[in-house]
N, C-alpha and C positions, 0 to 999 in steps of 0.2 A: 410776220417779220417785216412785211411791207407796210409803210405808212400810207401809201396811196393805192388806188386801183391801177394795176399795171396791165398793159396790153402786150402780150408776148408775140414777138415776130420770129417765125420759124425760119431758120437758115436752110437753104436747099442743099442737097447733096453736092451739087456742082460748086456752090459757094464754099461748103465745108472742105471740099477737096483742095480748093485754092488756099484756104487757111492752113491746112496741113502741109502743103508744099511750101508755103511761105515760112512756116516754123522750121521745117526740115532744112531749108537753105540757110537760115540763120544759125542753127545748131551745127550743121556740117561745116560751115565757114569757120565758126568759133573753134571747134575741136581740131580742125586741121591747122589753123593758125597757131594754136597753143599746144599742138602735138599731144592731144588727149585721146585716150582710148576709153570708150564706154564699156564697163565691165558687165553691166546689166541694166535693162530698161525696167522701171518699176511703175507700171500703170496703176493709178488709184481708181479702183472700180467703184461705181459702174461707169461714171462719166469719162474717165481717162482711158477706157479700154480701146476705143476706136483709134484715137491718136497714138496711143502707146504701141499698138500692134503695127500701125503704119510706120512709126519711127524705127521700130526694131527691124523691119524689113529694109527700109531705106538706108539704115546705118549698118546693115549686115551684122546686127547684134543678135546672137542666138539665144542668150540667156534672158528670159523674161520672167520677172518675179512679181506677179500681181499681189496687191494688197487691197483691203476694202474697209472703209469706215462709213458710218451712216448716222445721220441725225434721227433721233426718235423724239417726237413731241409729247410732252407730259401734261399739257394743259396749264392754265394759269401763267401763260407766257414763259414757260420753261421748256428747255430742250436738253437732251444729253447726246453727246457724241460717243458712239461705241465702235470698237474695232471688231470686225466680223472675220477678217481673213488677213494673215500675215505669213507669206511663204518664204521670205529670206531666212536662212539658217546660218549660224556662226561658222560652220565648217565649209561653207560654199566657196570661199576664196582663199587662195594661198597668200596673197598679198594682204597687208594690213591696211592699205588705203585704197580700196576699190572705189571706182567712180560710178555713181548711179545717175541715170537720167530718170527723174521722177516726172510723172505725167498726170496732170489734172485736166478735167473738162472745164466746166463752168466754175471758176474760182472766185468766190465772193469774199466772205469774212476771213478766210485763210485758216480757220481752226483745224480743218482737215489736213492741210499742208503742214502746218506747224507741228501737229502730232505725228505726221509721217516722218518729218525730219528728225524729231526727237527720238522716235522708235528706231530709225535706221542708225542714228549716231550712238544710241545706247548699245546696240548690238555690234556696230562697227565704229568704234570711237575715232578711228583715223580716216573714215570715208570722206569722199568729196561728192558734192551733189550739184548737178545742173538740173534746173527745174523748168518745165514748160507747162503752159495751159492754153487751151484753145481760145478762151476768153478770160479776161482779168478785170475785176472791178477797179475802176480808176482810183477810188479813194484809198484802197488797201494795196495798191500796186507795189509798194516798197516794204511791206510788213515782214517779209522773210528774206529780204535782199541780203542782210548781213550774215545769214546762215548758209548761203549757197554760193557757188562760184559765179553763177550767172542765171538770169531769168529771161526766158523768151516767151512770147505770147502771140496769139493771132490778132485779137482786137480787144479794145477796152469796152467795158459796159458800165452802166450805172445801176446794177442790180441791188446794191445796198443803199441806193438813193442818197448818197452823200453830195451829189451835185444837183443844182437846179436845172430846169428845162433849158434855161438860157445858157448855162455853162455847157450843157451837153451839146447844144447846137453850135456853140462857139468852138468846142473841141472836136466836133464831128463824131460824137460818141452815141451809139445806139443805146437807148434806155434799157430795153429788155429783149434779149434774144433767147431762142430755144433751139437746141441741136436737132438735126434732122430726125433722129430716132426717138426723141422725147415726146411725151404726150401731154397735152394741155392740162388734163385733170390732175395728174400727179404734180406737175410744176406749180399749178395754182394752189394746191394744198400746201406745198412748201412755202410759197410766198405768203400765204395767210397764217403760217405757223400751225397748221393742222396736220394730224397724222394721217397719211395715206395708207390704205389697207393693202398689204403685200401678202403673197402666199407664204404661210408658215412664219409670219413675222414675229409672233409671240415666242416661238421656239428659238428662232434666230437671235432674238434679243437675250434670251436666257443663256445662250451658248457664247455670246459675245462678251467683250471686255469693255467696261465703262472707262472712257478716257477723260471726259470733262463734262461739266454741266453749265448751262448758260441761261440767263434771263434775256428776253428780247422785248 
């Protein structure tokens, strides 16, 4: 998926803690100003799990409804996005317009978030969504803006390589960052568009739902 050789810069736990606090302050200010109640936090696993749990505690939100999507690489520069887990159910809310806080980790091309929003709105047509990500690719920063109430993020990246090195330097954007819990081998496989070997991934793929297919 990468056009160039990328060097990954791993964020420390201390740095990540500051990013989470920064996002919380933005969200908390926004919901208080607009008198909004978060009905459920929806972390997009695996990357959104840490930030999602943190936000649930900080916002005193008890209902956490994890979902999970995953890219599987097929070879010949093809990949498919599959939905592995979707815990929200139709009868979970009495109100017709629940407010969800969707949470992504490293948000790049937005396909996962786009499908998250589609699936939530299909099940809850009147729902409203506030979306957050610990990092957001600068080139695709506005791609889901029209579908949500508000987007908040920790920092911009150039993971999709839409910017030149000079533009990154001018904007103060880190080219490639890696979360504290991520491992280089897995992340480099994704960057190169190669399938990383997970435990029971063949069975998981069979049990999951295909949402989209892409060429890169």
